[in-house]
N, C-alpha and C positions, 0 to 999 in steps of 0.2 A: 652353891658356889660355882658349879660348872657353868650354869647359864650366865652368871655374872661375868665370868672369865671369857666365855664365848662372845658375849656382846662387846666386852671391852676390846678384845683382840680384833674382831671383825670391823668394828667402827673406828679403830685407831687410824688417825690421819698421818700419812707419810709426809714428813716435812719437806722432802725434796719434790714430790709430785703434787702435793695438795689433795691427793685422793685418799679416801677411806679404803682400807684394805679390801673391804667387801665390794668396792667399785673398781678396783685395780685390774685392768685387763691382762696384766702380766701374771696374775695369780690364777692358776688353772683350777686348783681345787683345795679342799680342806679334808682333814681326817678327824673323826671324833676322838680317836686316841691312837697311839702308835703301838702296833702289834698287841692290841688288847686281847687278853685271854684270861680266863679264870676257870680252871678245871672244876673247882668245887662250887661254882656259882649256882648250879642247878637251874639254869635258864635266866638268872637275874641279869647277866650281861646282855643277852638278847633282848630282854624286856627294857633295859636301860637304853639300848640302841634304838629300839622302836619308839621310845619317848623322845630321846634327844635328836634323832635325825630330822624329824619335821621341824623342831624348834630351830636348829642350826640352819637348815635349808631355807627357812623363812628369813634368816639374817643374810644369807648369801645366795639369792635366787638365780644369779647369773653365773655362778661358779659350781664346779662339780663338788660332790660330797661323798666321801667313802667312810666306812666304819673304821678303817685302819687295821682290820684283822688280816691275817695272813692267807685268807682264802681257803681255809680248810673246811671240809664238811663237818657239821656238828650234828649230833643226834637231835631229832625233832620229830614233828608229825609225819614226815615223809621219809626219813632216814633213821633207821635204828642204829644202835651202838655197833653192831657187827658190820653193817653196811658202811658206816662212817669209817671204820678202821680199814675196810677193803678199798674204799674210794680214795682215801688220802694216800699220797705218793710214797710215804715212808712210815716207819714205825714211830716217828716223832709224835704223832697224835696220841698214840697209846700211852706215851710217857709224859707228855707236856700239855696236850690239848685239853 
C-alpha cells in the first residue's frame, strides 16, 4: 500500500502548473513518514526505511528525501543503548524513543 501511495502522490499532476509533483522545482523534498518512531519495533523501522528510501528516491530523483525521523541516535551496530541515551539531548529518548 505504501508504494502505491508514494507513486500516486509523486506522479500527481498539479492542475495549475501542469507538472507532476516529482518534477515540481518548488518541492524541495519528501519525508518517508512524519516523526516516525516505534520503540518496540526492534529494528523493523530501520529495515523499512532501508527498503523504502531507495524506492521513493527512484520516484523523485531530483528532490531531497528524508526519513522523517526526529534525528535521534538509535541503538545499532555502532551505538549501544547507553551511548544512545547519552548522545540524545534530553531524556525524551529514554521514554519515547
